VOKOLVO-202522 format. One line per 8 residues: number of its first residue (from 1); for each residue x negated, z negated, y of C-alpha. Coordinates in steps of 0.5 Angstrom, whole numbers, plus 2048, in hexadecimal, padded with zeros to 3 digits. Each point is the difference from the previous one (the first is absolute). Layout:
BEGIN
NUM	X,Z,Y; ...
//
This chain:
BEGIN
1	800,801,7FF; 7FC,801,808; 801,7FC,806; 801,803,807; 7FA,800,804; 803,7FD,806; 802,7F9,7FC; 7F8,801,7FD
9	7FF,800,808; 804,7FA,802; 7FE,7FC,7FB; 7F9,802,801; 800,7FE,807; 804,7FB,801; 7FC,7FC,7FA; 7FB,801,805
17	802,7FE,808; 803,7FA,7FB; 7F9,7FE,7FF; 7FE,801,806; 805,7FC,804; 7FF,7FA,7FB; 7F8,801,801; 803,7FF,808
25	7FF,807,803; 806,802,804; 802,808,803; 7FC,802,806; 7FD,805,804; 7F9,7FF,7FE; 7FB,7FE,7FA; 804,7FD,7F9
33	806,7FF,804; 800,808,801; 7FE,801,7F8; 807,7FB,7FE; 804,805,805; 7FE,805,7FD; 801,7FF,7F9; 807,7FC,802
41	802,807,804; 7FE,804,7F9; 805,7FC,7FC; 805,800,805; 800,807,801; 802,801,7F8; 805,7FB,801; 804,803,805
49	7FF,808,7FC; 804,7FC,7FB; 806,800,804; 7FE,7F8,803; 802,800,807; 7FF,7F9,800; 7FA,7FB,7FF; 800,7FF,7F9
57	7F9,7FE,7FE; 801,7F8,802; 804,800,7FA; 7FB,802,7FB; 7FB,7FB,803; 804,7FB,7F9; 800,806,7FA; 7F7,7FF,803
65	7FF,7F9,800; 804,800,7F9; 7FB,804,7FD; 7F9,7FF,804; 802,7F8,802; 7FD,7FC,7FC; 7F9,804,7FF; 801,800,808
73	802,7FA,803; 800,802,808; 806,804,7FE; 804,7FB,7FE; 7FD,7FB,806; 801,806,805; 806,802,7FE; 804,800,806
81	7FB,803,805; 800,806,7FB; 807,800,801; 800,800,808; 7FB,804,800; 802,806,7FC; 807,800,803; 7FE,7FF,807
89	7FC,805,7FF; 804,805,7FC; 806,7FF,805; 7FA,803,805; 7FE,806,7FC; 807,803,7FF; 800,7FE,808; 7FB,805,800
97	802,804,7FB; 806,802,803; 7FE,802,807; 7FB,805,7FE; 804,803,7FB; 805,801,806; 7FA,804,804; 7FD,803,7FB
105	808,803,7FD; 800,802,809; 7F9,802,800; 7FF,807,801; 7FC,804,7FA; 7FC,806,801; 7FE,804,7FA; 801,7FA,7FC
113	7FC,7FC,803; 801,7FA,804; 7FC,7FF,806; 7FA,7FB,800; 803,7FF,807; 807,7FC,7FD; 7FC,7FC,7FA; 7FB,7FD,805
121	806,7FE,804; 803,7FC,7F9; 7FA,7FF,7FF; 7FE,7FC,807; 807,7FE,803; 804,7FE,7F8; 7FA,7FE,7FC; 801,806,7FC
129	7F9,801,7FB; 7FF,807,800; 7FF,800,7F8; 808,7FE,800; 802,805,805; 7FC,806,7FB; 804,7FD,7FB; 807,800,803
137	7FE,807,803; 7FE,803,7F8; 807,7FE,7FD; 802,805,806; 7FB,805,7FE; 7FD,7FF,806; 7F9,7FF,802; 7FD,7FC,806
145	7FB,803,805; 7FA,7FB,800; 7FC,803,804; 804,7FE,805; 801,7F9,7FE; 7F9,7FF,801; 7FF,803,806; 807,7FB,803
153	7FB,7FB,7FD; 7FA,801,803; 803,802,807; 803,7F9,7FF; 7F9,7FC,7FE; 7FD,804,806; 806,7FE,805; 7FE,7F8,7FD
161	7F9,802,802; 801,801,806; 805,7FB,802; 7FB,7FB,7FE; 7FB,7FD,805; 7FD,7FC,7FC; 7FD,7FA,801; 7F8,7FF,800
169	800,7FC,7FA; 7FB,805,7FD; 7FC,7FE,805; 800,7F9,800; 800,7FF,7F8; 7F9,804,801; 7FE,7FB,805; 802,7FA,7FC
177	7FD,803,7F9; 7F9,800,804; 801,7F8,802; 802,7FF,7F9; 7FA,802,7FC; 7FC,7FE,807; 803,7F8,7FF; 804,800,7F9
185	805,7FD,7FE; 803,7FB,805; 7FF,7F9,7FC; 807,7FC,800; 802,7F9,7FF; 807,800,802; 802,7FD,7F9; 7FD,7FA,801
193	7FF,7FF,808; 803,802,807; 7F9,7FD,804; 7FA,804,7FE; 7F8,800,804; 7FE,807,800; 7FD,805,804; 802,806,804
201	7FD,806,7FC; 803,806,806; 805,800,805; 804,807,800; 803,802,807; 804,806,800; 7FC,803,7FA; 7F9,7FF,803
209	7FB,7FB,7FE; 7FF,7FB,805; 7FA,7F9,801; 805,7FC,804; 808,800,802; 802,7FB,806; 806,800,803; 7FF,803,806
217	7FE,807,7FB; 806,7FE,7FC; 806,801,806; 7FE,808,7FF; 7FF,802,7FA; 806,802,7FA; 7FE,7FC,7FA; 7FA,7FC,7FE
225	7FE,7FD,7F9; 7FB,7FB,7FE; 7FC,800,7F8; 7FE,7FA,7FE; 7FC,7FD,7FA; 805,7FC,7FD; 807,7FF,802; 806,7FC,7FE
233	805,805,803; 804,804,7FB; 801,806,802; 807,803,7FF; 800,804,7F8; 805,7FF,7FB; 806,800,805; 7FE,7F9,803
241	7FF,801,808; 7F7,7FD,802; 7FF,7FA,802; 7FF,7FF,808; 7FC,7FB,803; 7F9,7FE,805; 7F9,801,800; 7FD,7FC,803
249	7F8,7FE,802; 7FE,7FB,7FA; 7FB,7FC,805; 808,7FF,804; 803,7FD,7F9; 802,7F9,800; 805,7FC,7FB; 805,7FF,806
257	7FF,807,804; 805,802,806; 802,808,800; 801,7FF,807; 7FA,7FD,802; 7FB,806,7FC; 7FC,804,804; 7FE,805,7FC
265	806,802,7FA; 803,806,7FD; 807,800,7FE; 801,804,7FA; 806,805,7FD; 802,802,7FA; 7FA,801,7FB; 7FE,806,7FD
273	7FC,803,7FB; 7FE,807,7FF; 7FA,803,7FC; 803,7FD,7FA; 7FC,7FA,802; 7FE,7FF,808; 804,7FB,804; 802,802,807
281	802,7FA,804; 804,803,806; 7FF,7FD,807; 807,7FE,803; 7FC,7FD,807; 7F9,7FD,801; 7FD,7FA,804; 7F9,800,802
289	7FC,805,7FC; 7FD,801,7F9; 7FB,804,7FD; 7FD,803,7FA; 7FC,7FB,7FC; 804,7FA,803; 801,7FA,7FB; 808,7FE,801
297	806,7FD,7FC; 806,803,7FD; 806,7FD,802; 806,801,7FC; 807,800,804; 803,7FA,7FA; 807,800,801; 801,809,800
305	7FB,7FE,7FA; 805,7FC,7FD; 806,804,801; 7FD,806,7FE; 7FF,7FC,7F8; 808,7FD,801; 802,808,800; 7FB,803,7FB
313	801,7FA,7FC; 807,800,801; 7FF,809,7FE; 7FE,7FE,7F9; 805,7FB,7FF; 806,805,803; 7FC,806,7FB; 801,7FC,7FA
321	808,7FD,802; 802,807,801; 7FE,802,7F9; 803,7FA,7FE; 807,802,803; 7FF,809,801; 7FC,801,7F9; 7F9,801,7FD
329	800,807,803; 7FF,7FD,807; 7F9,802,803; 7FE,7FE,807; 7FF,806,804; 7FD,7FD,806; 7FF,7FA,806; 7FF,7FD,806
337	7FE,7FA,800; 7FF,7FD,808; 802,7F8,802; 806,801,802; 803,804,7FB; 7FE,804,7FA; 804,807,7FD; 800,802,7F9
345	802,807,7FD; 802,800,7F9; 803,805,7FC; 807,801,800; 805,805,800; 806,7FC,803; 801,7FB,805; 800,7F8,7FD
353	807,7FE,800; 801,7F7,804; 7FF,7FD,7F9; 7FA,804,7FF; 7FD,7FF,806; 802,7F7,7FF; 7FD,800,7F9; 7FA,803,802
361	800,7FC,806; 802,7FA,7FB; 7FA,801,7FB; 7FB,800,806; 801,7FA,803; 801,7FD,7F9; 7F8,802,7FF; 7FE,7FE,806
369	804,7F8,7FE; 7FC,800,7F9; 7FA,7FF,805; 7FB,804,7FA; 7F9,800,802; 7FD,808,802; 7FA,801,7FC; 7FC,805,801
377	7FB,803,7FB; 7FB,806,7FF; 800,804,7FB; 7FF,807,7FD; 806,805,801; 801,801,7F9; 801,7F8,7FE; 804,800,807
385	805,805,7FD; 801,7FE,7F9; 800,7F9,803; 807,803,803; 7FD,800,807; 804,804,804; 7FC,806,804; 803,803,805
393	801,808,7FF; 7FC,805,804; 7FB,7F9,801; 7F9,802,800; 7FC,7FA,7FC; 7F9,7FE,7FE; 7FD,7FE,7F9; 801,7F9,802
401	808,7FE,804; 801,7FA,802; 807,7FE,7FC; 804,7FB,805; 805,7FC,7FB; 806,7FC,802; 807,7FD,7FD; 802,806,7FC
409	7FC,805,804; 7F9,803,7FE; 7FE,806,804; 7F9,803,802; 7FF,7FE,807; 7FA,7FF,804; 804,7FE,807; 801,7F8,803
417	805,7FC,7FC; 802,7F9,802; 7FD,7FB,7FA; 807,7FE,7FE; 807,803,801; 803,7FA,803; 7FB,802,806; 805,806,800
425	805,7FC,802; 807,804,800; 802,808,800; 805,803,804; 802,807,7FE; 801,804,806; 803,807,7FE; 7FF,805,7FA
433	801,806,803; 7FD,807,7FC; 7FA,803,804; 800,808,7FB; 803,802,7FA; 801,7FB,7FB; 7FB,7FB,804; 803,7F9,803
441	7FC,7FC,805; 802,7F8,800; 7FE,7FD,807; 7FF,7F8,7FF; 7FD,7F9,804; 7FE,7FB,7FC; 7FD,7F9,804; 801,7FE,807
449	803,807,802; 806,7FF,7FA; 801,7FA,802; 800,802,807; 805,807,7FF; 805,7FB,7FC; 800,7FB,805; 801,805,805
457	805,803,7FC; 804,7F9,800; 800,7FF,807; 802,807,801; 806,7FE,7FC; 801,7F9,803; 801,804,807; 805,805,7FD
465	804,7FB,7FD; 800,7FC,807; 801,805,804; 806,802,7FB; 803,7F8,800; 800,800,7F9; 7F9,7FC,7FE; 804,7FB,7FE
473	804,803,7FC; 7FA,803,7FC; 7FC,7F9,7FF; 807,7FE,7FD; 7FE,803,7FA; 7FC,7FD,7FB; 7FD,802,7F9; 7FF,7FB,7FA
481	7F8,7FF,800; 801,7FB,7FA; 7FF,806,7FB; 7FB,805,803; 7FC,800,7FA; 802,801,7F9; 7FF,7FB,7FB; 7F9,7FF,7FE
489	7FE,803,7F9; 7F9,7FE,7FE; 7FA,7FB,801; 7FD,802,807; 805,801,806; 7FE,807,801; 802,802,7F8; 808,803,802
497	7FD,804,805; 7FC,803,7FA; 802,806,7FF; 801,801,808; 808,802,800; 804,7FE,806; 806,7FE,7FB; 7FC,7FA,7FE
505	7FD,7FF,807; 807,7FE,804; 805,7FE,7FC; 807,803,7FD; 803,7FA,806; 7FC,801,805; 801,808,800; 806,7FF,800
513	800,7FA,805; 7FC,806,804; 805,806,7FF; 806,7FB,803; 7FB,7FE,807; 800,808,801; 807,801,7FF; 802,7FB,804
521	7FA,802,805; 802,807,801; 808,7FE,800; 7FE,7FD,807; 7FD,807,802; 808,802,7FD; 803,7FC,803; 7FD,801,807
529	801,808,7FF; 808,7FF,7FF; 801,7FC,806; 7FC,806,804; 804,804,7FC; 806,7FC,802; 7FE,7FF,808; 7FE,809,800
537	807,801,7FE; 803,7FB,806; 7FB,803,804; 802,806,7FE; 808,7FF,801; 7FF,7FE,806; 7FC,805,803; 806,805,7FD
545	805,7FC,804; 7FC,802,807; 7FF,806,7FC; 807,801,801; 801,7FF,806; 7FB,805,803; 802,806,7FC; 805,800,804
553	7FC,800,807; 7FC,805,7FD; 7FE,806,805; 804,805,7FF; 7FF,808,802; 804,806,7FE; 7FE,806,803; 801,808,7FC
561	804,7FD,7FA; 7F9,7FB,7FF; 801,7F9,7FF; 7FA,7FC,803; 800,7F9,7FF; 7FA,7FB,801; 7FE,7F9,802; 7FC,7FB,7FF
569	800,7FA,7FD; 7FB,7FA,801; 7FC,7FD,7FB; 803,804,7FB; 7FA,803,7FA; 801,806,7FC; 805,7FE,7FB; 804,7FC,806
577	801,808,802; 801,802,7F9; 805,7FB,800; 804,800,807; 800,809,7FE; 804,7FE,7FA; 805,7FB,804; 800,807,805
585	801,805,7FA; 807,7FC,7FD; 803,801,807; 7FE,805,802; 802,807,7FC; 7FE,806,804; 7FA,803,801; 7FB,7FD,805
593	7F8,800,802; 7FE,7F8,800; 7FA,7FD,803; 7FF,7F9,7FE; 7FA,7FC,805; 7FE,7F8,7FC; 7FB,7FD,805; 7FC,7FB,7FD
601	7FB,7FD,805; 7FC,805,802; 802,805,7FB; 806,805,7FF; 804,803,7FA; 803,805,7FF; 806,803,7FC; 803,807,801
609	805,803,7FB; 804,807,801; 807,800,7FD; 803,807,7FF; 7FC,804,806; 7F9,804,800; 7FB,7FB,802; 7FB,7FE,7FC
617	7FF,7F8,800; 7F8,801,7FE; 7FE,804,806; 804,7FC,805; 7FD,7F9,7FD; 7F9,804,801; 800,802,807; 804,7F8,801
625	7FA,7FD,7FD; 7FB,805,804; 804,7FE,807; 800,7F8,7FD; 7F8,801,7FF; 801,7FE,7F9; 7FE,805,7F9; 802,803,7FB
633	808,7FF,7FF; 804,804,7FB; 806,801,7FB; 805,804,7FE; 805,805,804; 805,7FB,800; 7FC,7FA,802; 7F9,7FE,803
641	7FC,7FB,801; 7FA,7FE,805; 7FD,7FB,804; 7FD,800,807; 7FC,7FB,803; 801,802,809; 807,7FC,800; 801,803,808
649	800,807,7FE; 808,7FF,7FC; 802,803,807; 7FC,806,7FE; 802,801,7F9; 807,7FF,802; 7FF,806,806; 7FD,804,7FB
657	807,7FF,7FA; 804,802,807; 7FC,806,800; 802,802,7F9; 806,801,802
//
């Protein structure tokens, strides 16, 4: 019995796709991700040819896991991510396919050949690979003008090159590599100390080596750096921002040093690393004079060092928590660790739910409360990987690596960290959003800044409650805290957290109480909304009574069998004018041209309506808006609206309406 070759292609490519996704690869437009996308789309195209117009590959994952899950358990652990990735990618591909096929169907064909320009448009605009266009054309007995396609591609590359003006980085690299050959790698001690003695090896001012720098010279330069023989400053790498601080003369140092009293002092900004291991200390301010060969003391800004260390350790715990909640296929795709907050990028094909974010945050804070020691150990990279340490894809590692372990997390990392997880204090996730296809970003704060964020949110809430005069109602809603934690199971006090399941962290009674509290809180807001709706209804009823009285005094001009009605209403917004029109229509069935104006401070709202006459309300409103100093406006031929800012020109607007008659 022969098997349809298309089914073989789907099976082979599905297997390859699932294995790659389980290894942490996600579809993208470059590198391994691009290879994965091409493999997936080959299978998806065959599925489409078989008449499947809806995503289907994700439905085959269970069968693959049944056949191969025992031999490759990563498939089981990454099942959810695999299914989400396949579904999301196939859905996008089918949309792309529909657009591309429509363009191909409508494209002009000369001598049974599709032009290369159209093929390139499909590639450049819709992400349609050339080979896919060729396959579709082949089924229609058509060819693609590949030479034209390649020419269009070359022109695109030339345009890109011409638009790129360059940054001078190549010349800078040569300059720094020459310095590296002269001085070698900077000796560092940032894992052991925040202060160290050293010597100035070089002073770089606007990419030139100088013998000295002083406050007068510094005031007129663009960039200035110092190179030291030894430094306690951490240089930006691995997503963590470099240390800042000060460099002073060694002769000026004493235990009771005061910054303001220093005659000679360099303020150092974010330390960078170039040419592999040469540390550059950027000068952001200079007092006094410093020369090459001076003996100095380097002083790291310890507050910022600690804050960055807290945030960096928090990223490790966040990485672990995300794997626990979303699946083991989650991998870090980038981070930006600074003193006030940090961001963490990871692979995931959808927005996290509120409950998932809450659970991740709960887990991290549990890891923090465990106050586990942060242990570091240097070992061979193979030994580190065999021990289970997480290595980040895309990072370059030496043969000997530093393994950082804290609580349940173990990663290869060269950054600075806290001494124990308890030093982090707490973590608060601020936002979770998408930054690219299949890549999500979490922004969070830890320690002091997390607490300040929560305090500010609390103060904002209190001010809002006070302004609404409902603070007492809010405070009266209480939760039952007597059974906050689930009953202990086992000997040591953290054993009931052993599987890190929120259901075992918070008791069922407490969860029920929390839901009741949230429901009661929401009811306060719903009650206020209902009260406001009732008041709005009462206000509208009062307005309608006034409008009915004013309807009888509306200005009317009858000329040439045309009735022009206009009136200026006080404190009437656009919605009010629509309600007034309804009242007018209920009492007047004759052909008419209406212009209602509603004054609101310096603004004037405009409504024009036409019934049974040969006028265009949209054109009239456009003219009135212009006369009243507004912009835009419009609507249908029988009714249109707009607004202006020059209330003094209402009489001119009325003159224009009268001239229409």
